[in-house]
Each structure stands twice: as C-alpha cells, then as structure tokens.
N, C-alpha and C positions, 0 to 999 in steps of 0.2 A: 711308259714305253718299255718294251722288252725286245731287244735285238732288232729294232726297226731298220737298222743300217747293216744288217748282217751281210758280209761278202762285198760291201761297197768299198771303193777306193776314193779317198778324199784328199785334196790338197787345200790347206788353209795357210794363206800367207800371214806372216807375222804371228806365228803360233808358239813362240817360245815363252810368251808371257801375256798377261792381260786377257782381253776377250778372246783372242786367237787361241791361247793355251786352253782356256776353259772349253771352247768349242772342240778343240782337238781331243781332249780327255772325254768329253761327253759323247762325241761321235765314236770314239774307240769303245767306250762302255756299251754303246748300242750296236757294236759289231763291225765297225769300219776299220780298214787299214788306213794309215795316215802318213801323208808327207808333212813332216814338221819343218817349216821354213823359218829361217832366221837371217838376220843381216850381220849382227856382231855379238849377240848374247849367246855365245856358244855353250857356256856352262848351263844356263837356264834351258836352252834347247835340248841339251843332253839329258837333263833331268826330266823334261817333258817326255822325251822319247823313251826313257827308261820306264816311266810310269805306264806308258802305252804298251810296251813290251810285256810288262808284268800282267797285263790283261790278256795276253796271248795273241796280240795283234801284230801285224807286220808294220814296220816303220821304215820310211826313207827319210833320212836327215839331210836337208839341203840348205847350204849357205848360199844366198844370192842377194846381191844388192839390186833392188828394184829400180834404181837409177841407171843401171847398166844393162841394156838390152841383151848383150852377149851372155850375161850371167843368167838372165831369165831363160834364154834358149837352152843353156846348159842344163838348167833344172828340168825343163821339159824333155830334153833329150834323154836324161836319166830316167824319168818317169816312163817314157815311151819304151825304153830298152828293158826296164825291169818289170813293168806292169802291163805294157801293151795297150792299156785303156785307163780311163779316168771316169768316175761317176759324178763327183762333186768337186766344184771349184768355189772356194770361199775367198773373196778379195777383201782381206781384212787389213793388210799393211797400209800404213799412212805415214806421211812426213810433212812437216810444214814449219813456217816461222810465224809465230803469233805476234803480229805487228799491226799498227794502224795503217790505213791506206796510204797516207803520205810517206810512210817509212818503208814501204815495200819496194824492193828492187827487182829487176828482171830475173836475177838468179833465184830469188825467193819463189817467185811465181813459177819459173821453169821447173825447179826441183819438185814443188808440190804437185804440179800437173803431171810430171813424169811418173811419180810414185802413185798418185791417186787415180789418174785417168789413163795415161798412155801405157803404163805397165799392165793395167787391167786389159786394155785392148789387145796388147801383144799376147798376154796370157790366154785370153779367150780365143785368139787366132790359133793358138797351139792346143788348147783344151778341147774345143768343139770337135775336131777330127777324132780325138780319143774317146769322145762321148757318143759318137754316132752309132746307132743300133742299140743304145741303152737309154734308159729314162734319166738323162743327164740333168744336173742341177747347177745353176750358176747363182751365187748369192753374193751381193755386194753390201758393204757396210757404209752407210751414210751417217748423217748427223743433223741435229737441229739447225746448224748454221747454213744448211742448204736453203732454208726457208725464212729463218729469222736472223736478224742482225745481232751479233754478240760482240763485245769489245775485243779488238785485236784478232778477229776471226775471219776477216774478209778473204784472205788468201785461201784458207782451207774451205770456207763456206762456198766460194766460187767453184773450187774443184769438186766438192761434194755434189753441188747442183749439177755439174757436168756428168758426174758418175751416175746420178739418178736418171738423167736423161738418156745416157747410153744404155743403161739397164733396160729401159723401156724398149729401145731398139733391139737389144738382145732378145727380149721376150717375143717381139714381133717376128724377127727374122729366124730365130731358132726354134720357136714353138712348133712349127710344122715338122721339125726333126724329132720331136718328143723331148726337147730340152727346155725346161722352164727357167726363167730368170726373175729374181726378186731382189729388191733392196730392203734392207732393214735399217730403220732410223731410230735408234734406241733412246735418244735423249741424253741426259747427263748420267754417265756411268761412273761408279766409284772405281777408278783405276789410277795407275801412276801417271798416265797421260793427262787426265783431268786435273790431277794435283799439280802437274807441271804447268798446265795452262793457267790455273788460278794463282799459283805461287803463294805469296804471303797472305792472300785474301781467300785461301781455300775454305776456311771455316765459314766465312760469310757467304761464299759462293754456294757451298753445300746447304747451308741453312736456308738460303733463299729458294734453292731448288726444291728442297723438302717441303717448304711452306706452300709451294704451288703444285705439289704432287698429291693426288687424291689418297694414295696409300700411305702417305706420310713417311716415306723413306726413299733413299736413292736407288736407282736401278743398279743391280749387281751383274757382273759378267755372266753368271749362271742364268740370269733371266734372258740375256741376249742369246746365249748358247741354246737354250730351250726353244726359242723362236726359230733359230737356224735349223 
C-alpha cells in the first residue's frame, strides 16, 4: 500500500495502545489524519500522537470515557468543530469483567454493554452525519467469543455478538449512503489484553492457540491493522 488513505480523517477508539495504536500508526502511514482516543493512558496516547505528527499528519488527542455519553458527545463535538467531517470510524475500545456466568453481576454486564455496544451506537449516530457525501467506513472489532464459548468470557462474548449484529444493520442502513460497515474478528491476538485474560496460564493459552493455528503463530496487532 502507498498512501491509500491520503487525506482521510479517522477516529480509532482505544488507540493509545494495542490493536488501536497499531491501526492509528498504519492509517497515518497511509496518509490519514487521526483522532487518538484514550480513557486514562495519557502518556501512551501522547506518544502515539507524537509518532503520528512525525509522519506529517494532523492529530486530535481526545480523552473520553466510553461509559459516559456526555464525554463521547464532547469528543464528537470537537471533531465536528475542527474537521467538519469524518471518513473512518474504528470501534476498537472494549471493557469487561472476565467471570463465570454465575459470578456476573448487573453492573458487570451494564459496563460491558455500554462500552462495547451502546457507545458504538452513540458514536455511529454522531459519525454518520459527518460521513455523508463521502465514502465513509465503519469498522468494528469483534472476537472469537461472539461465536465460541471461552472460559470466563460470557460477558464480553455476549456483547461482541451484539456488536456483530448491529454492524450488519449498519451495513444495511448506511450502505445506500455510500458508507460501508464491517466487523473484524481476529481471533487470539498477542496483546496486553489477552495476557490479562489468561493471567498465570498465558503460556498454556498461547501454546494451545498456536497449535490450532495453521501459520503456527499468534495473530499480531499489525495483522489486524492491515485488515482494517
């Protein structure tokens, strides 16, 4: 690829680290200006933003808690004021509690659905008007847990299944406007999040995943960014 995103404006939630950060850097390398969104990792977000600026791209650095609708609106208010439009929205941010079904409380489910599903709905409500008249792109990040049962993953798996479903509705309703919508389900990616999920069994978890992967290695954030 060579400048395939030249002149585009992209918002990637959760882009201070992990998959989101690698997406932000690759999109910038391909010519896009980036909204670097973060919740609390300010130092990491600043480093990401600085790397993008060194590429000669414009950066909007936004702190917003995806559990707080008013902060999501503030982020989009800023994008609307500074850029007037948006070409790409990548819903990458996630939050959950990894627990067995019988240990899940209402607040665990509420928090996960707010970040993974409801915040995406709110963001799309704000993003689509900014995309009209352009070939807009909505990309959501799903996971294996939407289809397969994983230990202590019911909470996030349920939310990701909902995210995949609403992405299909986005595609159907916004396609006539020239806006495409796709979900990426990358499997097990070697990130801090997957290490946190597996905890003390991370070595066994990774080895088992590699044994069932034809390429004989774990998915890397760059693999996911290239798909996006």
